[in-house]
C-alpha positions as CSV (number, residue, x, y, z in Angstrom):
1,M,-95.4,-213.7,82.0
2,L,-95.9,-211.5,85.2
3,L,-92.8,-212.8,86.8
4,A,-90.9,-211.9,83.6
5,L,-92.2,-208.5,83.2
6,S,-91.3,-207.6,86.9
7,V,-87.5,-209.1,86.7
8,L,-87.5,-207.1,83.4
9,L,-88.7,-203.9,85.3
10,L,-86.3,-204.5,88.1
11,V,-83.3,-204.8,85.8
12,G,-84.4,-201.7,83.8
13,A,-84.6,-199.8,87.1
14,A,-81.3,-201.0,88.2
15,L,-79.7,-199.9,85.0
16,A,-81.4,-196.4,85.1
17,L,-80.0,-195.8,88.5
18,A,-76.5,-197.0,87.7
19,A,-76.5,-194.5,84.7
20,M,-77.6,-191.7,86.8
21,D,-74.9,-192.2,89.5
22,P,-75.7,-189.9,92.1
23,I,-71.7,-189.3,92.9
24,K,-71.1,-187.7,89.4
25,P,-72.9,-184.5,89.9
26,R,-71.1,-184.0,93.2
27,R,-67.9,-184.6,91.6
28,R,-68.7,-182.1,88.9
29,A,-69.7,-179.6,91.5
30,R,-66.4,-179.5,93.1
31,G,-64.7,-178.5,89.9
32,P,-61.3,-178.9,88.4
33,A,-59.5,-177.7,91.7
34,A,-60.8,-180.8,93.3
35,R,-58.0,-182.9,91.8
36,P,-54.8,-181.6,90.6
37,A,-53.6,-182.3,87.1
38,Y,-50.9,-184.4,86.6
39,D,-47.8,-182.5,86.1
40,P,-45.1,-184.7,84.2
41,G,-42.3,-182.1,85.0
42,R,-43.2,-182.4,88.8
43,E,-40.7,-185.2,89.7
44,R,-38.1,-184.0,87.4
45,R,-37.9,-180.6,88.9
46,A,-38.1,-182.3,92.3
47,E,-35.0,-184.3,91.5
48,Q,-33.2,-181.3,90.1
49,R,-33.8,-179.4,93.3
50,A,-32.6,-182.4,95.3
51,R,-29.4,-182.7,93.1
52,E,-28.6,-178.9,93.9
53,L,-29.3,-179.5,97.7
54,L,-27.0,-182.6,97.6
55,R,-24.5,-180.7,95.9
56,S,-24.4,-178.0,98.4
57,C,-23.9,-180.6,101.5
58,V,-21.3,-182.9,100.4
59,N,-17.8,-182.5,99.4
60,D,-16.6,-182.3,96.0
61,E,-15.4,-185.9,96.0
62,E,-18.6,-187.1,97.3
63,W,-20.6,-185.3,94.5
64,A,-18.4,-186.3,91.7
65,M,-18.9,-189.7,93.0
66,Y,-22.6,-189.6,93.0
67,R,-22.6,-187.8,89.6
68,D,-20.4,-190.4,88.0
69,L,-21.4,-193.4,89.6
70,G,-24.6,-193.3,90.7
71,F,-23.7,-193.7,94.7
72,I,-21.8,-192.2,97.4
73,R,-19.1,-194.1,99.5
74,V,-19.4,-192.9,103.3
75,H,-16.6,-194.3,105.7
76,G,-17.7,-195.8,109.0
77,A,-16.9,-194.2,112.3
78,G,-14.7,-196.8,113.1
79,E,-11.7,-198.4,111.2
80,G,-12.0,-201.0,108.3
81,Y,-15.5,-200.6,106.9
82,A,-17.5,-198.2,104.8
83,Y,-20.9,-197.9,103.3
84,L,-22.3,-197.6,99.8
85,V,-25.3,-195.2,99.7
86,Y,-28.0,-195.8,97.0
87,A,-31.0,-193.9,96.3
88,H,-34.2,-196.0,97.2
89,K,-31.9,-199.1,98.2
90,P,-30.4,-200.4,101.4
91,V,-27.1,-198.8,102.6
92,V,-24.8,-201.7,102.1
93,A,-21.6,-202.0,104.5
94,Y,-18.3,-203.6,103.4
95,V,-14.5,-203.7,103.7
96,P,-12.8,-201.4,101.6
97,E,-9.5,-203.5,101.7
98,T,-10.8,-206.7,100.5
99,G,-14.4,-205.7,99.1
100,R,-15.9,-208.4,101.3
101,L,-19.8,-207.5,101.6
102,L,-20.9,-207.0,105.1
103,N,-24.6,-206.3,105.7
104,E,-27.5,-204.3,104.1
105,Y,-29.1,-201.9,106.1
106,C,-33.0,-201.0,105.1
107,V,-34.1,-197.5,105.9
108,E,-36.6,-195.5,104.5
109,F,-37.2,-191.7,104.6
110,P,-40.6,-190.9,103.3
111,D,-41.6,-187.6,101.6
112,L,-43.6,-186.4,104.3
113,I,-44.7,-182.9,102.7
114,G,-45.5,-184.6,99.1
115,R,-42.9,-182.6,97.1
116,G,-41.1,-185.7,95.4
117,S,-43.0,-188.6,93.4
118,S,-46.4,-189.6,93.5
119,D,-45.6,-192.8,95.3
120,G,-44.7,-191.1,98.5
121,R,-40.8,-191.6,98.0
122,L,-38.4,-188.8,98.2
123,P,-36.7,-187.8,94.8
124,P,-33.6,-189.9,94.4
125,S,-30.8,-187.4,95.4
126,D,-32.9,-186.3,98.5
127,D,-33.0,-190.1,99.5
128,V,-29.2,-190.2,99.3
129,L,-28.8,-187.0,101.1
130,A,-31.0,-188.1,103.9
131,K,-28.9,-191.5,104.2
132,W,-25.6,-189.6,104.0
133,M,-26.8,-187.3,106.6
134,A,-28.0,-189.9,108.9
135,L,-24.6,-191.7,108.5
136,T,-22.5,-188.9,108.9
137,G,-24.5,-187.5,111.8
138,D,-25.4,-190.3,113.8
139,E,-24.2,-193.7,112.0
140,R,-25.0,-195.7,115.2
141,R,-28.5,-194.6,115.7
142,L,-29.1,-195.1,112.0
143,I,-27.6,-198.5,111.9
144,E,-29.4,-199.5,115.2
145,S,-32.9,-198.6,113.8
146,A,-32.3,-200.0,110.5
147,N,-33.4,-203.6,109.5
148,M,-30.3,-205.7,109.1
149,H,-30.0,-208.3,106.5
150,L,-27.1,-210.2,104.7
151,P,-26.0,-208.8,101.6
152,G,-27.9,-209.9,98.4
153,R,-31.1,-209.8,100.1
154,Q,-32.3,-206.4,97.9
155,V,-29.0,-205.4,96.3
156,D,-27.6,-207.9,94.0
157,P,-24.1,-209.0,95.0
158,D,-22.7,-208.9,91.5
159,R,-23.9,-205.2,91.2
160,L,-22.1,-204.5,94.3
161,R,-19.0,-206.1,93.4
162,R,-19.2,-204.1,90.1
163,D,-19.8,-201.1,91.6
164,L,-16.9,-201.7,94.0
165,W,-14.7,-202.3,91.0
166,L,-16.0,-199.1,89.5
167,L,-15.2,-197.1,92.4
168,S,-11.8,-198.5,92.7
169,R,-11.2,-197.6,89.0
170,W,-12.9,-194.1,89.6
171,E,-10.5,-193.6,92.5
172,R,-7.2,-194.5,90.4
173,E,-8.2,-192.3,87.6
174,R,-8.8,-189.2,90.0
175,A,-5.6,-189.7,91.9
176,P,-3.1,-187.0,91.5
177,G,-0.5,-187.6,88.9
178,V,-2.8,-190.0,87.0
179,R,-3.8,-189.0,83.5
180,P,-7.2,-190.5,82.2
181,A,-7.0,-193.0,79.7
């Protein structure tokens, strides 16, 4: 009987301590400023600012391509290849004349100042702009520092072929003297 009573007393004391939780008063003492409230519009506003910046940096054709298709094509420094630049996906190299997929280049530009998403990623348009700037500014350095994979590792090859088809159709429709259907 004494053993049962002491076990009951011990369990009761443990429950009482757990209910008191000495950390809770310290959390309350810091006040609401200790943890910023979630702002559902933060990411939307960050993306809007990023789109405006991207628009101001790329040419009209590249902006229209991103706005209409969701990616930008960047011609390589050498002859015969180009890149598709997506937000938060690898940069994909391909041959424009044949559509042959060459490689995926995985690069990451983290949000170092915390203005993008809550998971530390840049807003999508900022990610595209960072890749565009790296490719047009120092393509060789970006490609040498990227993790290279064969096509299909992270981006579905069928999606890439569809995007290349959409790009060619988009370019035909925008060609001078062609009226959109």
